[in-house]
LUMLO-987638 format. One line per 5 residues: number of its first residue (from 1); their letters; for each residue y, z, x of C-alpha. Coordinates in pm, 1 decimal, always signed. Layout:
% residues N
NUM = a = Y,Z,X ~ ...
END
This chain:
% residues 143
1 = mnrll = +4609.2,+4827.2,+19539.9 ~ +4666.4,+5187.5,+19452.0 ~ +4535.8,+5186.5,+19095.4 ~ +4766.7,+5458.1,+18960.9 ~ +5037.6,+5333.4,+18725.7
6 = livti = +5333.1,+5502.5,+18560.5 ~ +5364.7,+5374.5,+18204.3 ~ +5722.6,+5359.4,+18073.8 ~ +5907.2,+5190.1,+17790.4 ~ +6198.4,+4959.9,+17870.1
11 = agerv = +6378.1,+4763.0,+17598.4 ~ +6102.4,+4852.3,+17353.7 ~ +5824.1,+4720.3,+17579.9 ~ +5548.4,+4933.2,+17733.6 ~ +5532.5,+4832.9,+18100.3
16 = alpas = +5372.7,+4963.3,+18418.3 ~ +5527.6,+5065.5,+18747.6 ~ +5317.3,+5125.4,+19057.9 ~ +5297.0,+5504.9,+19078.8 ~ +5312.7,+5476.8,+19458.5
21 = aieav = +5668.4,+5338.4,+19425.8 ~ +5789.8,+5634.2,+19216.3 ~ +5894.0,+5962.6,+19374.3 ~ +5960.6,+6157.5,+19053.8 ~ +6048.4,+6145.9,+18687.2
26 = veies = +6391.9,+6296.2,+18626.3 ~ +6654.8,+6350.0,+18361.7 ~ +7004.0,+6223.7,+18439.5 ~ +7250.3,+6490.5,+18327.2 ~ +7577.1,+6342.0,+18448.4
31 = ltpvp = +7681.9,+5996.2,+18553.2 ~ +7988.4,+5894.6,+18751.5 ~ +8091.1,+5528.7,+18706.8 ~ +8145.0,+5319.8,+19019.9 ~ +8441.4,+5081.3,+18987.9
36 = gaaph = +8357.4,+4732.0,+19108.7 ~ +7980.0,+4792.9,+19113.2 ~ +7736.2,+4529.4,+18990.1 ~ +7695.7,+4532.9,+18609.3 ~ +7342.5,+4677.7,+18629.0
41 = vagls = +7462.8,+4981.5,+18828.7 ~ +7527.2,+5249.8,+18567.2 ~ +7685.7,+5484.2,+18821.1 ~ +7604.3,+5768.1,+19058.3 ~ +7438.0,+6100.1,+18986.6
46 = alrsr = +7352.2,+6411.9,+19185.7 ~ +6978.1,+6482.8,+19186.5 ~ +6802.5,+6737.8,+19399.5 ~ +7097.4,+6784.0,+19635.9 ~ +7145.8,+6411.8,+19696.4
51 = vvtvi = +7349.7,+6134.3,+19541.8 ~ +7148.0,+5857.4,+19380.1 ~ +7250.2,+5519.2,+19248.6 ~ +7156.9,+5495.0,+18880.7 ~ +7030.7,+5155.3,+18764.9
56 = dshas = +7052.4,+5049.1,+18399.7 ~ +6712.5,+4885.3,+18342.2 ~ +6835.9,+4693.7,+18038.0 ~ +7127.6,+4541.8,+18229.5 ~ +6896.0,+4464.6,+18523.7
61 = lglsr = +6687.1,+4256.8,+18282.0 ~ +6996.9,+4078.3,+18151.8 ~ +6985.0,+4265.2,+17820.3 ~ +7258.3,+4466.7,+17649.7 ~ +7352.1,+4796.2,+17811.6
66 = fgpar = +7123.5,+5099.3,+17798.8 ~ +7195.0,+5363.5,+17534.7 ~ +7250.6,+5736.6,+17576.1 ~ +6893.3,+5824.1,+17684.1 ~ +6874.1,+5989.1,+18024.1
71 = davla = +6507.4,+5958.1,+18127.4 ~ +6473.6,+5797.1,+18467.3 ~ +6224.4,+5734.0,+18743.4 ~ +6330.3,+5807.5,+19098.8 ~ +6241.4,+5557.6,+19370.8
76 = vvdgh = +6344.0,+5517.8,+19732.6 ~ +6395.6,+5157.1,+19841.0 ~ +6493.7,+5073.2,+20198.8 ~ +6572.7,+5440.0,+20258.5 ~ +6812.9,+5470.4,+19963.1
81 = pyall = +6737.3,+5677.6,+19649.2 ~ +6770.8,+5511.1,+19308.5 ~ +6717.6,+5635.8,+18954.2 ~ +6600.8,+5366.3,+18712.5 ~ +6693.5,+5449.5,+18352.8
86 = vdave = +6407.5,+5391.9,+18108.2 ~ +6373.2,+5437.9,+17732.0 ~ +6075.9,+5672.4,+17770.3 ~ +5821.1,+5789.8,+18024.9 ~ +5467.5,+5797.8,+17892.5
91 = dvvea = +5202.7,+5893.4,+18148.7 ~ +5034.1,+5821.6,+18479.1 ~ +4711.6,+5628.4,+18424.4 ~ +4458.4,+5439.3,+18630.0 ~ +4449.1,+5059.6,+18611.8
96 = aaepq = +4128.4,+4926.6,+18456.7 ~ +4125.7,+4624.2,+18690.0 ~ +4322.9,+4454.2,+18964.7 ~ +4655.4,+4293.9,+18862.5 ~ +4631.0,+3937.0,+18739.6
101 = plraa = +4881.4,+3651.7,+18735.9 ~ +5106.7,+3620.2,+18434.0 ~ +4957.2,+3374.5,+18187.7 ~ +5254.5,+3326.7,+17959.4 ~ +5618.3,+3243.8,+18013.1
106 = aspgw = +5849.9,+3542.8,+18005.0 ~ +6222.2,+3554.7,+17941.5 ~ +6425.6,+3513.5,+18262.4 ~ +6493.5,+3887.0,+18309.1 ~ +6130.2,+3988.1,+18267.7
111 = arvar = +6008.4,+3690.9,+18474.7 ~ +6228.7,+3804.1,+18764.8 ~ +6078.9,+4154.4,+18779.1 ~ +5721.7,+4108.4,+18651.4 ~ +5499.6,+3978.8,+18928.7
116 = savea = +5172.4,+4026.3,+18743.1 ~ +4999.8,+4191.7,+18449.6 ~ +4761.3,+4483.6,+18465.2 ~ +4516.7,+4632.7,+18216.8 ~ +4552.3,+5002.0,+18143.3
121 = egdll = +4431.5,+5206.1,+17847.4 ~ +4311.7,+4891.7,+17670.7 ~ +4649.8,+4714.6,+17689.0 ~ +4766.5,+4433.2,+17914.9 ~ +5102.5,+4545.3,+18057.1
126 = llldv = +5361.3,+4378.9,+18274.5 ~ +5351.1,+4528.7,+18624.2 ~ +5711.3,+4553.0,+18737.0 ~ +5848.1,+4517.3,+19088.6 ~ +6068.8,+4825.4,+19137.5
131 = pamia = +6287.0,+4673.6,+19415.9 ~ +6350.5,+4366.7,+19195.0 ~ +6462.8,+4594.6,+18909.6 ~ +6697.5,+4776.2,+19144.8 ~ +6835.9,+4452.5,+19294.5
136 = gpaaq = +6939.5,+4328.3,+18950.9 ~ +6997.6,+3979.9,+18814.7 ~ +7250.3,+3879.2,+19081.5 ~ +6974.9,+3896.5,+19346.0 ~ +6794.9,+3601.4,+19186.8
141 = aaa = +7116.0,+3401.4,+19159.2 ~ +7187.1,+3462.1,+19529.1 ~ +6834.7,+3355.4,+19635.1
END
């Protein structure tokens, strides 16, 4: 495992994303809604001369819609760029150890996207699966 992690806050929880899955940290300045899109798709935005699909991380977890914050992490999944809205971006840190299985039950939204836990900076954080966050809650229902 690449031991670099991007620490972010989503729904008030400090969590880790594999830094190798993140292309950049960005600020979303404008958002165009997409009629008929899945509920976790906040809309489209132009970033760095390309259109990206913006994912509401709260809605992806089955929580109430994300507020007005515009911090996002940019990831490319299956050749398509996505911006995942987060409450805050903290830092890139090195994992203290290899990821370990989850030892406690998590709510359904978190359980769908958290494959393991990882220790970083003295805390045990959920390590999130970026493609699962982007796929949203309907992906689990379809599986």
